[in-house]
N, C-alpha and C positions, 0 to 999 in steps of 0.2 A: 140253721140261721133263720130267725123270724123275719116278718115283713119289715118292721121298723129298722132292724139291724141291716137288712139288705139295702134299704133306701139310704141309710147313713153311709154304708160302704160305697155305694155308687156315687153319692155326692162327693165323698172324699176322693175317689179316683178322678172324677171330673175336675175337681179343684186342683189336684196335682197336675193334670194335663193342661189346664188353663195357665197355671203358673209357669209350666215349662214352655208353653208357646209364647207367653208374654215376655219371658226372660230371654228368648232367642235373640232379639235385637242386641242385647248387651254383649253376647258372646260371638255373634256372627255378623253377616252383612246387614246393615239397617234396612236397605231397600228391599232385599230379598226376604228378610224376616217380616217386614210390614206387608209385603206382597202375599206372604203365606197366609196372613190373616184375611186378606181380601180375596184370596183365591187365585191370584195371578199377578204378573208384573204389568203395571200400567206403562204408558209411553214415557211419563216422567221418570218412573223407576228405571227404565231402560237407559234413558239419557244419563241419569246419575251413575248407573253402573259403568257405562262406557267411559265417563269422565274419570272414573277411578281405576279401571282395569285395562283400557285400550292401550296397547304398546305404542301405537302411532303417536299418541299424545305424550307418552313418556319420552319417546325419541325426540319430539319437538322441543320439550323442555330441556332435555340434555343439550340440544343444539344451541339453545339460548344461553345456557350456562357456559358452554365452550366458547361462544362468541364473546361473552362478557370477560372471560379469562383472557381472551385475545386483546381486549382493551387494556386490561391491567398489564399484560406483557408489553404492549406498545408504550405504555406510560413509564416503564422502568428506564427507558432511554434518557429521560429527563433527569435522572438521579445519578450522582457519582457512583463509581464502582470502587470497592475496597477489597483487597485481597491480603491475606496473611500467608507467609510461606516460611518453611524451615526445612533444612536438609543437611545431609552429610554425604561427602564424596571423598574418596581417596584416589588420587590421580598421579599419573606420570606421563610426561610429554617430551617429545623430541625438541631440543633447543637449537635454534638457528641464531647464533650470536655473531656479529660482524668481527672481522679480524682487527687486532690492535685495541680491543676494548680492555684487555687485561694487561698488567705490566709484563715486561719481557721475561721470558723464562717460564711463564705460567700459561697453561693451556685452558682454553674455554671449555666448559663442560658441554657435552652433547646431549645430556639427558637431565631433565629437571624432575625431581621427585625420587621416590614416592612421597606424597605429601597429603596430610589430612586437611579437609576443607569443611569447616562447620559454618553454617550461615542461618540467619533468620531475620525477618523484617516484614514491613508492610508496604503496599503499593496502592496508590489512588490515581484514578483517571476520571476525567470529566470532559464531555464535549461542550465547548462554549458556544459554537455556532455551526449549523449545518445547512443553512439556506432553506429551511422549511421541511426537511425530510422527516424529522420526528413528528412535527405537527400533522403532516399529511398522512403519516402512518397511523396516528391516533384517529384521525377523521375516517380513514378507511375501516379501521376496526369498529368504530362506533356505528358506521353505516351497516356493517355486517351484523351487529347486534339488532339494529332496527329491522334488517331483512329477516333475521332469524325469528324475531317476534312476529313479523307478518306471516312467515311460514308456519309458525305455531297457530296463528289465527286461521290460516288456510286449513291446516290439519284438523283443528277443532271443528270448523264448519263442515269439512268433509265427513268427519266421524259422526256428527249429529245428523247430517243428511243421510248417511248410510244406515244409521239406527232407525230413523224415521221410515225410510223406504222399506227396510227389512221388516219393521214392525207392521207396516201396512200390508206388505206381501203376506206375512203370516196370518194377519187378520182376514185378508181376502181368501187365503187358502182354507181357513176354518169355515168361512161362509160358503165357499164352494163345496166343502164337505157336507155342510148342512143341506145345500141344494141337492147333492147326490143322495143323501139319506131320504129327503122328501120325495125325490124322483123314484127311488126304490120302493117307498111305501105306496105311491100311487100306482106303480106297475104291479105291485102285489094285489091291490084292489082290482086292477084290470084283469089279472089272472083269475081271481075269484069270480069276477063278473062273467068272463068268457067261459069258465068252467060251468057255472050255473046255467048259462044259456045253452051250452052244449048238452048238459044233462037234461035240459028241458026240450031238446031237439030243435032249438031255434037257429043254431049256427053249427057249422061243421067242426070237426076236431082240429082242423088246421088253425082255427082262431086260437084255440088253447095253446097249440104248439108255438104259434107266433108270439103270443104274449109271454110264454115261458122263455123263449129265446131273448126277447127284449129284457126280461127280468134278469137273466144271466148277464146280459150286456151291462145292465145298470149296476150289478154287483161288481163287475170288473171296473166300472167307472168309480165306484166307491173305493175300491182298492187303490186306484190311481190317485184319488183325492187324498187318501190317507198318506200316500207317499209324498205328495206335494206338501202336505202339512209338515211331515218330518224334515224334508229338505229345507223348507222355509224356516223352520225352527233352528236348524243347524246354521243357516246363514245369519239369522238374528244373533245367535250365540257368538258367531265369529265377529259380527259387528260390535258386540259388547266387549270383545276381548276375552272371550271364554272358549273352551273347547266346544266343538260343534255337538258332541254327544251329551253335553250337560242337560239334564232334565229342565224343561222350560214350559211354563204356562203363562199366558198373557190374559189380561183383562182389557178388552177393547170395547169402548162404548159405541153406540150407534154413530156411524160417521156423519159429520156435518158436510153435506155435499153442496152447500150454498157457497159459490165462489163468484165474487164480483168480477166484471170484465176488467182486464188489465190494459195498460198503455205501454207497448214495447219501447217507445221513444223515451218515456219517463223512466222506465226500468233501466234502459241503457245509461241514461244520465246518472242515475243513482248508483249503478254498478261501477261506473268509471270513478266515482268518488269513494266508494266503500269497499270494493273488492280487495281483500288482503293480498291476492296474487299480484295485482297491479302495484300496490304499495311496496311489496317485496322487490318487484322489478325495478322500481324507482330507486330503492336503496342499493340495489346491486349496481346500478349505473353510477350512483354517488360513490360507492366503494371503489369501483374500478377507476373513476376519475381521480380520486385521492391517490390511488396507487400510481397513476400516471404522473401526478405532481411529485410524488416521492421519488419516482425513477428519474425525473428530470433534475431533481436537486442533487443527485449523486454526481452530476457533472461539475458542480461548483466546488471550490476549495472548502476544506473542513478545518476548523480551529479546535484544538484539543489542549487541555492542561493536564499535566501528569506530575507525579512526585513519588518518591520512595525513600524509606529510611530503614536501616537495619544494621546488623553486625556481621562481621566475617573474620574468622581467625582459624588457626590450626589447633585450637583447644576446644574441649567440649563446651565450655561457656565462652563464646567469642567476645572479645573486648574492643576490637577495632570497629569504629563506626563508619558506615557508608551511607550517603544520602545524595539525592538529586531532586531538583524541581525545575519546571520550565513549561514552556508553551511550544506546541508543535503546529505547524501549518502543513496540511496535506493537500497537494495540488495534483489531481489526476491528469496524467499525460498520455499514457497508452495502456489499454487493457484488451487489445485485440478485438475491439468492437463490442465488449460485454455491455457497457452502459447504453450504447446506441441500440443494441438488440433488445435490451430490457425495455427501453422507451417504446420501440416499435411494437414489441409484444403487448405492452399495456395499451397502446393506442388501438391496436387491432382488437384487443379484448373489449375496449370501450365501445367500438363500433358494433361488435357482436352483441353486447348487452343492450345497446340502443335498438338494434334490430329485433332482439328477443322481446323487448318491452313492447314494441309496435305489434309484433306478432301476437303477443298475449292479449293486447287490447282488442285486436280483431277477433280472437277466440272468445273473449268475454262478450263482445257484441253478438256474436253468433249464438252463444249459449243463452243469452237473454231472449233473443228472437225465437230460438227453437223452443225454449221453455214456455214462452208466452203462447206460442202456437199449440204446444201439447196441452197446456192448461185449457185453452179455448176448446180444443177437441174433446177433452175429458168432460168439460161442462156440457157441451152439446150432447155427448154420449149418454149422460145421465137422463136427460129429458127423453131422448129417443128410446132408451132401454125401458124406462118406466112405462111409456106408451105401449111398447112391444109386449111387456109382461102382462099388462092389463088386457090387451087384445088377445094374447095367447091363452090366458086363463079363461076368458069368456068363450073363446073358440073351443077349448077343451070341455067346458061345461055343456055347451050346446051339442057338441059331437058325442059326448058320453050319453046325454039324454036321447039323442037320436039312435045311438047304438042299442041302448036298452029297449027302445021302441021298435027296433028292427029296421030303421030307415037309413042306417049308416053301416059301413063295413069296419072290420077290425083294423084295416089299413088306415082308414081315416082317423080312427081313435088314436092309434099309436103314433101316427104322423103329428097330430096336434099335441100329443103328450111330449114327443121329442122336441117339438118347436118350443113348448113352454119351458122345458128343462134348459134348453139352450138360452132362452131369453132370461130366465132367472139367473143362470150362471153369468151371463154377460152383464146383467145389472149388478150382481154381487161384486164382480171384478171392477166395474166402472165406479161404484161408490167409493172404493178405496183408491182407485187410480186417480181420481180427482184430488184426493188428499196428497198423494205422492207427487202429482204434477204441481200442486200448490207449493209443496216443500222445495221442489227442484227450482221453481221460479223464484221463490224467496232467496234461496241460496245464490242463484245466478245474479240477483240484484244486490247481493252483499248483505242481506238481512239475516241475522243470526236468530233462529227461533229456539 
């Protein structure tokens, strides 16, 4: 194959490969296919995948659907009920007829039947008035729908926060691995420096052994860093609603560590208005209050209208008509305390829901206060770690120069090297910690990012 033919063949293969990659979004997950072109999943891609795959969100939506069906079920009590019936029986019964019913000389029968009984007809029933029980039941069901929707908002907020914190944790683990790689490279240079000085007779062989030991320790730290990356990737996959072992690569831009100071009092006020957990608690209280009203209405009389029409005979096609229509008043007199206990149960449940709402409000206040404090700590840690890295890097430069000149020991060099590695690891973690703390504070205030 000549040179022009080879170039044409390579272009043809590359074109097919490009077409295959570009066509991937059409047949697979759009977010993952787009991420494949960029080299990894961005935070927005992860949030989109979680909204599609996270079972917690599917369960919340199913809860809303179930609550809405409950409203429809409660509304059916406002409509009349119609039933059709048809049947066949063959019966024989003992007859108890009074004496003297028949003429003298004739004996009353003691058994009636056997007899065929064919019947068919329609029945209608409707509750005219129930003193507010149906209305209260519908209000309770509607409150449960609102509570389920608030629970879904809570689940959505929790999932998004979980994805953000897991994404930041994986990004931090990747950065910590880079720190371990750089630390390993620096220690390799120190091993070469100590070896060269030992061969020149400037330092004892102990310096070489000490640097090699630190190099082995750095390799172990890199192994641990790789393990942390794998674990963080599994946790992010779980947050996305995928198996932990799913291959995962992320694209994390340089973190924006600038965070303005926050006002915990303003955050608490915002959280009390916007947190879906508090809204769900309010709706739960409303639902139980409606249940209490429905329970109280069962003590009142109930007015029903009913009617039926049909045929009954001893032939397969009955011809004798039977019908009835009327109004019934049901007055509860004695039920062994069932209604009273139902009211007491609803009243106690209402007190419980009120207490849970107050407890949830206290928890929200504490969450905002704690999140604000953690965010302030993360902000302060950024400045402190940046200064520590700068000082440690300069200290290592000076100590290395002194060691090369014979004015410092290998212990001084390795100590400053270890201090720099720790400072760099602390800064790498702090840069992502401030983003995680910012996300936690936003969620605590009821802000959906």
